[in-house]
N, C-alpha and C positions, 0 to 999 in steps of 0.2 A: 507491501501496498504507500503510494504517492506523497509525504507529508508537504505544509508548506509551510512556509516554515514565520512564516508572517500570520495565519491564520488560524492555525490549528485547530480541527475538530478533534470530538472521540474516541477516543478506535474502541468502547467497552454502546454507547446509546450515538457514537457520533453527532449530537449535540457541538459549536459549537465553545473555544473553550476561550474563556478570561484569564489578560495576563496582568497576575500581583501578586505581588513582593518577588517577581523574580521568579516566579512556578504557574504554571498556564494552572487551573482552577475550570476544574466542570460542577458546576450547580444542578447539575439535573445528577450529576452522585453521588459526588459531595467529595472527588477523587484531587490530589493537585500533580501534574505531573509537572518533569525535567525534559524542556527538549533535547534531546544528542543528537550528539554527528558524529558521522563515524567516516573511514577512511577512504576512497574510490578504490582503492588496492586498497591492502590488508586489512579493513574491515575495523578496526581496532580504536575504542573513540581520538577523537579529538581533539584537542585541548584548544579554546578560544581567548581571540586575541585583540582586542577591539584599540585602533589606535589614529587619533585625529579624523576624525569617525567613520572610520569606516575599519570590516569586519572579513577579519581572516583568520584559517583554522590550521593550527598545525601536529604535524602529524611524528610524535615520539617514535614511534614503529620505525616508520622508514626516514625518519629525518628532510622533511616535507611538505612545501609550506601547500594550502593549498586552494583555492581562490572557490566561494560558497556555490559557485554550479556548479561545481564537482562533487559536493559532500553531499549523503545519502545521510535522513537524520531522520530518529524513532523517539514515542516518546515514551517517559518514565517512568514509572511509581513513585511518586520520593517521598510516600513514607517510612 
C-alpha cells in the first residue's frame, strides 16, 4: 500500500489521520502512528534530516543520502 506522507490514512479503518505532537492520530480508533521512512535499496529505516527548509533522508546501512522521492513510507504504531 502506497502511503502519502503528507496526508496518510489509517491502516485499520481508512480514515484521515491528523498530525498532533509529532505523531499521526486516528480519531476513529484512537491510535497514534509514527511515519517511518525506509530505504529503497536495503529496506532499512532511514534517518530524517531537516536543514534549511528541506527534508532529506540518510541510510546508515548503505551510507547514502536519499531523496524524499525514493523513500518508501510506512506507518508504525507509536504505542
